[in-house]
PDB file with SEQRES, HELIX, SHEET and CRYST1 records, atoms N, CA, C and O in Angstrom:
SEQRES   1 A   69  MET TYR SER ARG ALA LYS ALA LYS GLN MET LEU ASP PHE          
SEQRES   2 A   69  TYR ILE GLU ALA GLU THR ARG VAL LEU SER GLY LYS SER          
SEQRES   3 A   69  ILE THR LYS ASP GLY ARG THR TRP THR ARG GLU ASN LEU          
SEQRES   4 A   69  VAL ASP ILE ARG LYS GLY ARG GLN GLU TRP GLU THR ILE          
SEQRES   5 A   69  TYR ARG ASN LEU SER PRO GLY ARG SER SER GLY MET ARG          
SEQRES   6 A   69  LEU ALA GLU PHE                                              
HELIX    1 AA1 ARG A    4  LEU A   22  1                                  19    
HELIX    2 AA2 ARG A   36  ASN A   38  5                                   3    
HELIX    3 AA3 LEU A   39  ASN A   55  1                                  17    
SHEET    1 AA1 2 ILE A  27  LYS A  29  0                                        
SHEET    2 AA1 2 ARG A  32  TRP A  34 -1                                        
CRYST1    1.000    1.000    1.000  90.00  90.00  90.00 P 1           1          
ATOM      1  N   MET A   1      -7.197  -1.961   2.882  1.00  0.00           N  
ATOM      2  CA  MET A   1      -6.293  -1.906   1.741  1.00  0.00           C  
ATOM      3  C   MET A   1      -6.369  -0.507   1.126  1.00  0.00           C  
ATOM      4  O   MET A   1      -7.452   0.058   0.976  1.00  0.00           O  
ATOM      5  N   TYR A   2      -5.246   0.022   0.787  1.00  0.00           N  
ATOM      6  CA  TYR A   2      -5.167   1.347   0.187  1.00  0.00           C  
ATOM      7  C   TYR A   2      -5.148   1.233  -1.329  1.00  0.00           C  
ATOM      8  O   TYR A   2      -4.691   0.239  -1.893  1.00  0.00           O  
ATOM      9  N   SER A   3      -5.659   2.283  -1.974  1.00  0.00           N  
ATOM     10  CA  SER A   3      -5.525   2.356  -3.420  1.00  0.00           C  
ATOM     11  C   SER A   3      -4.139   2.845  -3.761  1.00  0.00           C  
ATOM     12  O   SER A   3      -3.460   3.459  -2.937  1.00  0.00           O  
ATOM     13  N   ARG A   4      -3.730   2.573  -4.962  1.00  0.00           N  
ATOM     14  CA  ARG A   4      -2.431   3.046  -5.436  1.00  0.00           C  
ATOM     15  C   ARG A   4      -2.377   4.582  -5.440  1.00  0.00           C  
ATOM     16  O   ARG A   4      -1.343   5.177  -5.140  1.00  0.00           O  
ATOM     17  N   ALA A   5      -3.500   5.205  -5.782  1.00  0.00           N  
ATOM     18  CA  ALA A   5      -3.570   6.690  -5.821  1.00  0.00           C  
ATOM     19  C   ALA A   5      -3.396   7.245  -4.417  1.00  0.00           C  
ATOM     20  O   ALA A   5      -2.677   8.228  -4.238  1.00  0.00           O  
ATOM     21  N   LYS A   6      -4.036   6.641  -3.405  1.00  0.00           N  
ATOM     22  CA  LYS A   6      -3.911   7.113  -2.018  1.00  0.00           C  
ATOM     23  C   LYS A   6      -2.476   6.915  -1.539  1.00  0.00           C  
ATOM     24  O   LYS A   6      -1.911   7.793  -0.887  1.00  0.00           O  
ATOM     25  N   ALA A   7      -1.895   5.779  -1.858  1.00  0.00           N  
ATOM     26  CA  ALA A   7      -0.515   5.510  -1.442  1.00  0.00           C  
ATOM     27  C   ALA A   7       0.428   6.536  -2.050  1.00  0.00           C  
ATOM     28  O   ALA A   7       1.341   7.014  -1.375  1.00  0.00           O  
ATOM     29  N   LYS A   8       0.220   6.882  -3.321  1.00  0.00           N  
ATOM     30  CA  LYS A   8       1.050   7.894  -3.984  1.00  0.00           C  
ATOM     31  C   LYS A   8       0.871   9.264  -3.335  1.00  0.00           C  
ATOM     32  O   LYS A   8       1.835   9.999  -3.125  1.00  0.00           O  
ATOM     33  N   GLN A   9      -0.367   9.587  -3.026  1.00  0.00           N  
ATOM     34  CA  GLN A   9      -0.673  10.872  -2.367  1.00  0.00           C  
ATOM     35  C   GLN A   9       0.068  10.965  -1.010  1.00  0.00           C  
ATOM     36  O   GLN A   9       0.678  11.991  -0.707  1.00  0.00           O  
ATOM     37  N   MET A  10       0.012   9.925  -0.228  1.00  0.00           N  
ATOM     38  CA  MET A  10       0.688   9.931   1.056  1.00  0.00           C  
ATOM     39  C   MET A  10       2.208   9.933   0.904  1.00  0.00           C  
ATOM     40  O   MET A  10       2.904  10.621   1.652  1.00  0.00           O  
ATOM     41  N   LEU A  11       2.713   9.190  -0.032  1.00  0.00           N  
ATOM     42  CA  LEU A  11       4.140   9.182  -0.300  1.00  0.00           C  
ATOM     43  C   LEU A  11       4.607  10.581  -0.701  1.00  0.00           C  
ATOM     44  O   LEU A  11       5.637  11.054  -0.220  1.00  0.00           O  
ATOM     45  N   ASP A  12       3.864  11.232  -1.566  1.00  0.00           N  
ATOM     46  CA  ASP A  12       4.206  12.602  -1.968  1.00  0.00           C  
ATOM     47  C   ASP A  12       4.212  13.548  -0.785  1.00  0.00           C  
ATOM     48  O   ASP A  12       5.074  14.422  -0.693  1.00  0.00           O  
ATOM     49  N   PHE A  13       3.253  13.384   0.127  1.00  0.00           N  
ATOM     50  CA  PHE A  13       3.216  14.244   1.316  1.00  0.00           C  
ATOM     51  C   PHE A  13       4.482  14.056   2.158  1.00  0.00           C  
ATOM     52  O   PHE A  13       5.117  15.028   2.566  1.00  0.00           O  
ATOM     53  N   TYR A  14       4.835  12.802   2.408  1.00  0.00           N  
ATOM     54  CA  TYR A  14       6.013  12.553   3.249  1.00  0.00           C  
ATOM     55  C   TYR A  14       7.297  13.029   2.581  1.00  0.00           C  
ATOM     56  O   TYR A  14       8.199  13.509   3.267  1.00  0.00           O  
ATOM     57  N   ILE A  15       7.400  12.909   1.282  1.00  0.00           N  
ATOM     58  CA  ILE A  15       8.566  13.428   0.551  1.00  0.00           C  
ATOM     59  C   ILE A  15       8.613  14.952   0.695  1.00  0.00           C  
ATOM     60  O   ILE A  15       9.672  15.516   0.972  1.00  0.00           O  
ATOM     61  N   GLU A  16       7.476  15.615   0.509  1.00  0.00           N  
ATOM     62  CA  GLU A  16       7.409  17.072   0.641  1.00  0.00           C  
ATOM     63  C   GLU A  16       7.763  17.478   2.091  1.00  0.00           C  
ATOM     64  O   GLU A  16       8.528  18.416   2.311  1.00  0.00           O  
ATOM     65  N   ALA A  17       7.194  16.756   3.066  1.00  0.00           N  
ATOM     66  CA  ALA A  17       7.465  17.093   4.465  1.00  0.00           C  
ATOM     67  C   ALA A  17       8.946  16.950   4.774  1.00  0.00           C  
ATOM     68  O   ALA A  17       9.524  17.818   5.428  1.00  0.00           O  
ATOM     69  N   GLU A  18       9.558  15.891   4.324  1.00  0.00           N  
ATOM     70  CA  GLU A  18      10.971  15.662   4.567  1.00  0.00           C  
ATOM     71  C   GLU A  18      11.807  16.786   3.929  1.00  0.00           C  
ATOM     72  O   GLU A  18      12.724  17.319   4.553  1.00  0.00           O  
ATOM     73  N   THR A  19      11.480  17.128   2.701  1.00  0.00           N  
ATOM     74  CA  THR A  19      12.213  18.191   1.997  1.00  0.00           C  
ATOM     75  C   THR A  19      12.072  19.518   2.732  1.00  0.00           C  
ATOM     76  O   THR A  19      13.056  20.234   2.916  1.00  0.00           O  
ATOM     77  N   ARG A  20      10.866  19.845   3.150  1.00  0.00           N  
ATOM     78  CA  ARG A  20      10.657  21.137   3.834  1.00  0.00           C  
ATOM     79  C   ARG A  20      11.335  21.208   5.166  1.00  0.00           C  
ATOM     80  O   ARG A  20      11.980  22.211   5.472  1.00  0.00           O  
ATOM     81  N   VAL A  21      11.214  20.174   5.979  1.00  0.00           N  
ATOM     82  CA  VAL A  21      11.838  20.274   7.312  1.00  0.00           C  
ATOM     83  C   VAL A  21      13.366  20.244   7.220  1.00  0.00           C  
ATOM     84  O   VAL A  21      14.048  20.828   8.063  1.00  0.00           O  
ATOM     85  N   LEU A  22      13.900  19.574   6.213  1.00  0.00           N  
ATOM     86  CA  LEU A  22      15.351  19.576   6.047  1.00  0.00           C  
ATOM     87  C   LEU A  22      15.861  20.958   5.631  1.00  0.00           C  
ATOM     88  O   LEU A  22      17.030  21.284   5.835  1.00  0.00           O  
ATOM     89  N   SER A  23      14.972  21.765   5.044  1.00  0.00           N  
ATOM     90  CA  SER A  23      15.382  23.113   4.658  1.00  0.00           C  
ATOM     91  C   SER A  23      14.964  24.145   5.732  1.00  0.00           C  
ATOM     92  O   SER A  23      14.983  25.350   5.483  1.00  0.00           O  
ATOM     93  N   GLY A  24      14.587  23.651   6.923  1.00  0.00           N  
ATOM     94  CA  GLY A  24      14.292  24.540   8.041  1.00  0.00           C  
ATOM     95  C   GLY A  24      12.880  25.062   8.100  1.00  0.00           C  
ATOM     96  O   GLY A  24      12.586  25.955   8.895  1.00  0.00           O  
ATOM     97  N   LYS A  25      11.992  24.525   7.274  1.00  0.00           N  
ATOM     98  CA  LYS A  25      10.598  24.954   7.241  1.00  0.00           C  
ATOM     99  C   LYS A  25       9.724  23.921   7.942  1.00  0.00           C  
ATOM    100  O   LYS A  25      10.211  22.894   8.414  1.00  0.00           O  
ATOM    101  N   SER A  26       8.437  24.205   8.000  1.00  0.00           N  
ATOM    102  CA  SER A  26       7.500  23.265   8.564  1.00  0.00           C  
ATOM    103  C   SER A  26       6.400  23.003   7.536  1.00  0.00           C  
ATOM    104  O   SER A  26       6.307  23.692   6.520  1.00  0.00           O  
ATOM    105  N   ILE A  27       5.573  22.003   7.814  1.00  0.00           N  
ATOM    106  CA  ILE A  27       4.457  21.677   6.940  1.00  0.00           C  
ATOM    107  C   ILE A  27       3.289  21.290   7.827  1.00  0.00           C  
ATOM    108  O   ILE A  27       3.474  20.639   8.855  1.00  0.00           O  
ATOM    109  N   THR A  28       2.094  21.687   7.436  1.00  0.00           N  
ATOM    110  CA  THR A  28       0.910  21.375   8.223  1.00  0.00           C  
ATOM    111  C   THR A  28      -0.062  20.553   7.379  1.00  0.00           C  
ATOM    112  O   THR A  28      -0.322  20.885   6.223  1.00  0.00           O  
ATOM    113  N   LYS A  29      -0.592  19.490   7.956  1.00  0.00           N  
ATOM    114  CA  LYS A  29      -1.592  18.658   7.295  1.00  0.00           C  
ATOM    115  C   LYS A  29      -2.571  18.173   8.345  1.00  0.00           C  
ATOM    116  O   LYS A  29      -2.180  17.659   9.393  1.00  0.00           O  
ATOM    117  N   ASP A  30      -3.842  18.345   8.049  1.00  0.00           N  
ATOM    118  CA  ASP A  30      -4.928  17.904   8.936  1.00  0.00           C  
ATOM    119  C   ASP A  30      -4.727  18.458  10.346  1.00  0.00           C  
ATOM    120  O   ASP A  30      -4.941  17.736  11.320  1.00  0.00           O  
ATOM    121  N   GLY A  31      -4.327  19.702  10.474  1.00  0.00           N  
ATOM    122  CA  GLY A  31      -4.182  20.357  11.756  1.00  0.00           C  
ATOM    123  C   GLY A  31      -2.901  20.017  12.515  1.00  0.00           C  
ATOM    124  O   GLY A  31      -2.683  20.535  13.611  1.00  0.00           O  
ATOM    125  N   ARG A  32      -2.076  19.184  11.971  1.00  0.00           N  
ATOM    126  CA  ARG A  32      -0.815  18.823  12.620  1.00  0.00           C  
ATOM    127  C   ARG A  32       0.335  19.511  11.897  1.00  0.00           C  
ATOM    128  O   ARG A  32       0.409  19.481  10.668  1.00  0.00           O  
ATOM    129  N   THR A  33       1.222  20.124  12.652  1.00  0.00           N  
ATOM    130  CA  THR A  33       2.394  20.777  12.096  1.00  0.00           C  
ATOM    131  C   THR A  33       3.615  19.897  12.303  1.00  0.00           C  
ATOM    132  O   THR A  33       3.892  19.442  13.413  1.00  0.00           O  
ATOM    133  N   TRP A  34       4.338  19.665  11.214  1.00  0.00           N  
ATOM    134  CA  TRP A  34       5.521  18.834  11.198  1.00  0.00           C  
ATOM    135  C   TRP A  34       6.722  19.745  11.127  1.00  0.00           C  
ATOM    136  O   TRP A  34       6.771  20.637  10.279  1.00  0.00           O  
ATOM    137  N   THR A  35       7.709  19.538  12.011  1.00  0.00           N  
ATOM    138  CA  THR A  35       8.932  20.341  12.021  1.00  0.00           C  
ATOM    139  C   THR A  35      10.129  19.433  12.066  1.00  0.00           C  
ATOM    140  O   THR A  35      10.004  18.211  11.989  1.00  0.00           O  
ATOM    141  N   ARG A  36      11.286  20.035  12.191  1.00  0.00           N  
ATOM    142  CA  ARG A  36      12.571  19.272  12.234  1.00  0.00           C  
ATOM    143  C   ARG A  36      12.552  18.195  13.311  1.00  0.00           C  
ATOM    144  O   ARG A  36      13.150  17.131  13.155  1.00  0.00           O  
ATOM    145  N   GLU A  37      11.848  18.494  14.416  1.00  0.00           N  
ATOM    146  CA  GLU A  37      11.793  17.525  15.498  1.00  0.00           C  
ATOM    147  C   GLU A  37      11.032  16.261  15.112  1.00  0.00           C  
ATOM    148  O   GLU A  37      11.165  15.234  15.777  1.00  0.00           O  
ATOM    149  N   ASN A  38      10.246  16.324  14.059  1.00  0.00           N  
ATOM    150  CA  ASN A  38       9.475  15.168  13.598  1.00  0.00           C  
ATOM    151  C   ASN A  38      10.163  14.398  12.472  1.00  0.00           C  
ATOM    152  O   ASN A  38       9.556  13.514  11.867  1.00  0.00           O  
ATOM    153  N   LEU A  39      11.424  14.727  12.189  1.00  0.00           N  
ATOM    154  CA  LEU A  39      12.101  14.126  11.035  1.00  0.00           C  
ATOM    155  C   LEU A  39      12.166  12.606  11.100  1.00  0.00           C  
ATOM    156  O   LEU A  39      12.007  11.955  10.068  1.00  0.00           O  
ATOM    157  N   VAL A  40      12.389  12.021  12.257  1.00  0.00           N  
ATOM    158  CA  VAL A  40      12.435  10.563  12.374  1.00  0.00           C  
ATOM    159  C   VAL A  40      11.067   9.981  12.012  1.00  0.00           C  
ATOM    160  O   VAL A  40      10.998   8.993  11.281  1.00  0.00           O  
ATOM    161  N   ASP A  41       9.985  10.573  12.508  1.00  0.00           N  
ATOM    162  CA  ASP A  41       8.640  10.124  12.175  1.00  0.00           C  
ATOM    163  C   ASP A  41       8.340  10.289  10.696  1.00  0.00           C  
ATOM    164  O   ASP A  41       7.736   9.414  10.074  1.00  0.00           O  
ATOM    165  N   ILE A  42       8.763  11.410  10.139  1.00  0.00           N  
ATOM    166  CA  ILE A  42       8.523  11.665   8.725  1.00  0.00           C  
ATOM    167  C   ILE A  42       9.247  10.612   7.871  1.00  0.00           C  
ATOM    168  O   ILE A  42       8.665  10.066   6.934  1.00  0.00           O  
ATOM    169  N   ARG A  43      10.467  10.340   8.184  1.00  0.00           N  
ATOM    170  CA  ARG A  43      11.229   9.331   7.415  1.00  0.00           C  
ATOM    171  C   ARG A  43      10.633   7.949   7.578  1.00  0.00           C  
ATOM    172  O   ARG A  43      10.593   7.187   6.612  1.00  0.00           O  
ATOM    173  N   LYS A  44      10.180   7.609   8.736  1.00  0.00           N  
ATOM    174  CA  LYS A  44       9.537   6.327   8.965  1.00  0.00           C  
ATOM    175  C   LYS A  44       8.261   6.234   8.135  1.00  0.00           C  
ATOM    176  O   LYS A  44       8.010   5.218   7.486  1.00  0.00           O  
ATOM    177  N   GLY A  45       7.454   7.295   8.157  1.00  0.00           N  
ATOM    178  CA  GLY A  45       6.241   7.313   7.348  1.00  0.00           C  
ATOM    179  C   GLY A  45       6.505   7.215   5.873  1.00  0.00           C  
ATOM    180  O   GLY A  45       5.796   6.514   5.151  1.00  0.00           O  
ATOM    181  N   ARG A  46       7.533   7.921   5.415  1.00  0.00           N  
ATOM    182  CA  ARG A  46       7.909   7.846   3.987  1.00  0.00           C  
ATOM    183  C   ARG A  46       8.283   6.430   3.604  1.00  0.00           C  
ATOM    184  O   ARG A  46       7.858   5.930   2.563  1.00  0.00           O  
ATOM    185  N   GLN A  47       9.076   5.784   4.439  1.00  0.00           N  
ATOM    186  CA  GLN A  47       9.495   4.412   4.143  1.00  0.00           C  
ATOM    187  C   GLN A  47       8.308   3.458   4.113  1.00  0.00           C  
ATOM    188  O   GLN A  47       8.239   2.572   3.261  1.00  0.00           O  
ATOM    189  N   GLU A  48       7.371   3.638   5.048  1.00  0.00           N  
ATOM    190  CA  GLU A  48       6.176   2.783   5.082  1.00  0.00           C  
ATOM    191  C   GLU A  48       5.337   2.978   3.812  1.00  0.00           C  
ATOM    192  O   GLU A  48       4.883   2.007   3.207  1.00  0.00           O  
ATOM    193  N   TRP A  49       5.136   4.239   3.416  1.00  0.00           N  
ATOM    194  CA  TRP A  49       4.331   4.504   2.216  1.00  0.00           C  
ATOM    195  C   TRP A  49       5.071   4.101   0.948  1.00  0.00           C  
ATOM    196  O   TRP A  49       4.425   3.723  -0.029  1.00  0.00           O  
ATOM    197  N   GLU A  50       6.372   4.165   0.924  1.00  0.00           N  
ATOM    198  CA  GLU A  50       7.136   3.669  -0.233  1.00  0.00           C  
ATOM    199  C   GLU A  50       6.890   2.171  -0.411  1.00  0.00           C  
ATOM    200  O   GLU A  50       6.700   1.695  -1.530  1.00  0.00           O  
ATOM    201  N   THR A  51       6.896   1.442   0.689  1.00  0.00           N  
ATOM    202  CA  THR A  51       6.653   0.012   0.648  1.00  0.00           C  
ATOM    203  C   THR A  51       5.241  -0.299   0.186  1.00  0.00           C  
ATOM    204  O   THR A  51       5.033  -1.175  -0.654  1.00  0.00           O  
ATOM    205  N   ILE A  52       4.267   0.422   0.737  1.00  0.00           N  
ATOM    206  CA  ILE A  52       2.854   0.199   0.341  1.00  0.00           C  
ATOM    207  C   ILE A  52       2.714   0.510  -1.149  1.00  0.00           C  
ATOM    208  O   ILE A  52       2.126  -0.282  -1.885  1.00  0.00           O  
ATOM    209  N   TYR A  53       3.244   1.655  -1.609  1.00  0.00           N  
ATOM    210  CA  TYR A  53       3.110   2.044  -2.995  1.00  0.00           C  
ATOM    211  C   TYR A  53       3.782   1.024  -3.917  1.00  0.00           C  
ATOM    212  O   TYR A  53       3.228   0.644  -4.949  1.00  0.00           O  
ATOM    213  N   ARG A  54       4.968   0.593  -3.533  1.00  0.00           N  
ATOM    214  CA  ARG A  54       5.692  -0.400  -4.338  1.00  0.00           C  
ATOM    215  C   ARG A  54       4.912  -1.731  -4.424  1.00  0.00           C  
ATOM    216  O   ARG A  54       4.874  -2.379  -5.469  1.00  0.00           O  
ATOM    217  N   ASN A  55       4.295  -2.111  -3.295  1.00  0.00           N  
ATOM    218  CA  ASN A  55       3.500  -3.353  -3.275  1.00  0.00           C  
ATOM    219  C   ASN A  55       2.248  -3.267  -4.114  1.00  0.00           C  
ATOM    220  O   ASN A  55       1.744  -4.291  -4.576  1.00  0.00           O  
ATOM    221  N   LEU A  56       1.733  -2.065  -4.323  1.00  0.00           N  
ATOM    222  CA  LEU A  56       0.549  -1.868  -5.135  1.00  0.00           C  
ATOM    223  C   LEU A  56       0.854  -1.614  -6.606  1.00  0.00           C  
ATOM    224  O   LEU A  56      -0.062  -1.478  -7.417  1.00  0.00           O  
ATOM    225  N   SER A  57       2.118  -1.551  -6.949  1.00  0.00           N  
ATOM    226  CA  SER A  57       2.510  -1.246  -8.328  1.00  0.00           C  
ATOM    227  C   SER A  57       2.185  -2.412  -9.261  1.00  0.00           C  
ATOM    228  O   SER A  57       2.334  -3.577  -8.893  1.00  0.00           O  
ATOM    229  N   PRO A  58       1.740  -2.080 -10.469  1.00  0.00           N  
ATOM    230  CA  PRO A  58       1.398  -3.126 -11.432  1.00  0.00           C  
ATOM    231  C   PRO A  58       2.642  -3.966 -11.763  1.00  0.00           C  
ATOM    232  O   PRO A  58       3.759  -3.453 -11.831  1.00  0.00           O  
ATOM    233  N   GLY A  59       2.421  -5.236 -11.961  1.00  0.00           N  
ATOM    234  CA  GLY A  59       3.504  -6.105 -12.350  1.00  0.00           C  
ATOM    235  C   GLY A  59       4.438  -6.487 -11.202  1.00  0.00           C  
ATOM    236  O   GLY A  59       5.490  -7.087 -11.424  1.00  0.00           O  
ATOM    237  N   ARG A  60       4.054  -6.143  -9.996  1.00  0.00           N  
ATOM    238  CA  ARG A  60       4.894  -6.481  -8.861  1.00  0.00           C  
ATOM    239  C   ARG A  60       4.943  -7.977  -8.712  1.00  0.00           C  
ATOM    240  O   ARG A  60       3.914  -8.651  -8.725  1.00  0.00           O  
ATOM    241  N   SER A  61       6.125  -8.484  -8.573  1.00  0.00           N  
ATOM    242  CA  SER A  61       6.281  -9.939  -8.374  1.00  0.00           C  
ATOM    243  C   SER A  61       6.461 -10.230  -6.923  1.00  0.00           C  
ATOM    244  O   SER A  61       6.500  -9.310  -6.106  1.00  0.00           O  
ATOM    245  N   SER A  62       6.571 -11.473  -6.580  1.00  0.00           N  
ATOM    246  CA  SER A  62       6.767 -11.891  -5.203  1.00  0.00           C  
ATOM    247  C   SER A  62       8.160 -11.564  -4.706  1.00  0.00           C  
ATOM    248  O   SER A  62       8.489 -11.826  -3.549  1.00  0.00           O  
ATOM    249  N   GLY A  63       8.971 -10.997  -5.567  1.00  0.00           N  
ATOM    250  CA  GLY A  63      10.332 -10.703  -5.173  1.00  0.00           C  
ATOM    251  C   GLY A  63      11.308 -11.751  -5.623  1.00  0.00           C  
ATOM    252  O   GLY A  63      12.519 -11.536  -5.570  1.00  0.00           O  
ATOM    253  N   MET A  64      10.793 -12.915  -6.077  1.00  0.00           N  
ATOM    254  CA  MET A  64      11.638 -13.984  -6.557  1.00  0.00           C  
ATOM    255  C   MET A  64      11.793 -13.814  -8.083  1.00  0.00           C  
ATOM    256  O   MET A  64      10.845 -13.486  -8.796  1.00  0.00           O  
ATOM    257  N   ARG A  65      13.018 -14.051  -8.541  1.00  0.00           N  
ATOM    258  CA  ARG A  65      13.283 -13.937  -9.965  1.00  0.00           C  
ATOM    259  C   ARG A  65      14.143 -15.111 -10.372  1.00  0.00           C  
ATOM    260  O   ARG A  65      14.844 -15.724  -9.567  1.00  0.00           O  
ATOM    261  N   LEU A  66      14.058 -15.396 -11.658  1.00  0.00           N  
ATOM    262  CA  LEU A  66      14.942 -16.408 -12.234  1.00  0.00           C  
ATOM    263  C   LEU A  66      16.323 -15.824 -12.394  1.00  0.00           C  
ATOM    264  O   LEU A  66      16.474 -14.658 -12.758  1.00  0.00           O  
ATOM    265  N   ALA A  67      17.313 -16.617 -12.130  1.00  0.00           N  
ATOM    266  CA  ALA A  67      18.695 -16.156 -12.303  1.00  0.00           C  
ATOM    267  C   ALA A  67      19.006 -16.081 -13.812  1.00  0.00           C  
ATOM    268  O   ALA A  67      18.594 -16.925 -14.609  1.00  0.00           O  
ATOM    269  N   GLU A  68      19.742 -15.043 -14.144  1.00  0.00           N  
ATOM    270  CA  GLU A  68      20.210 -14.903 -15.531  1.00  0.00           C  
ATOM    271  C   GLU A  68      21.687 -15.189 -15.558  1.00  0.00           C  
ATOM    272  O   GLU A  68      22.450 -14.605 -14.788  1.00  0.00           O  
ATOM    273  N   PHE A  69      22.102 -16.080 -16.436  1.00  0.00           N  
ATOM    274  CA  PHE A  69      23.522 -16.443 -16.553  1.00  0.00           C  
ATOM    275  C   PHE A  69      24.071 -16.020 -17.876  1.00  0.00           C  
ATOM    276  O   PHE A  69      25.249 -16.241 -18.155  1.00  0.00           O  
TER     277      PHE A  69                                                      
END                                                                             
């Protein structure tokens, strides 16, 4: 299980990586360089970390809500 802080850190990395490669730059983390060719992987990682972060958010419900009329 990840902490909310770790999930936010990883989400921030993937957002930065996506932004940089879309502008023609690269980003390096833990000895790995991410470039435009990695955009599909970067977006997949961002989506995964968004889900993890959202699931760790305070007050998260099961997704079910009462209907409002």
